[in-house]
N, C-alpha and C positions, 0 to 999 in steps of 0.2 A: 478594719479584718478581722473576723470573726471564726472560729473554730469549733463546729462542730463535728460531736461524736454519733460516727455510723458503726453501728453493727454486722458484722458479719456473722449468715451461721452457712453450714453445710446442711443441705438439703438429701434425702435417699437415695436418689438419683445421680448426687455427684454433682450438680450445680451449685450455684451459691446463691443466695439473696440477700441483701443488708436494706437497712433503715435507719434512719435517725429520728432519736427521741424525741429530741426537740421541736420536729417541723412534720407533725400528724399527716399523714399520709404520703411523705416522701421516700420512696423506696426501690430501689432498683435490681438488680441480680445479673449474673453472669455465668458461662458456663465453666470459669473456672476462680479461683478466689481474688486473683492479681485483674482478673476482667471487671470481677463486679466490684469491687474498690475504685477501679479509675471510671467504672460507670455511675459510682452513689455519689464521685465528686459532679458529677454532669447534674443529676439530680438533682443536688441540692441548689448547683447556680439556676437552673431553672426552677426551682420550684420558687426560690427567693424572689427570682422577674415576675415571677408570674402573681405573686403577695403585692408586691409594689405596684403592678401595671392593674391591679384591681384595687388601689386602695388599702388593703388591711395591711395590716401590721408584721413583722417581722420579727418572731419569737428570738430573745434572747437564748444563748446557748448555756443550758445551764445543766448538762448532764455530765459525767465524768466516768470515764470507764477506769477499774480497778482489776488488773491480775491476781487471782488468789493461787496459789502455791497450796497442795495440800499433799501427803505423803501417801 
């Protein structure tokens, strides 16, 4: 099992997008943060399946996320 970081960003219209830095081109979106988070799970699975089916290497997850608190 591999754990990939997915970054979620809120758009100006209130919708959310998600992307996975270690899987270039792997993106998703949703009208809410929760739906975007669910959708990106499916996107990662589909992306990896496509890489395997086409004989391409599946990148190892290397990215980490850190929450930075500022006063």
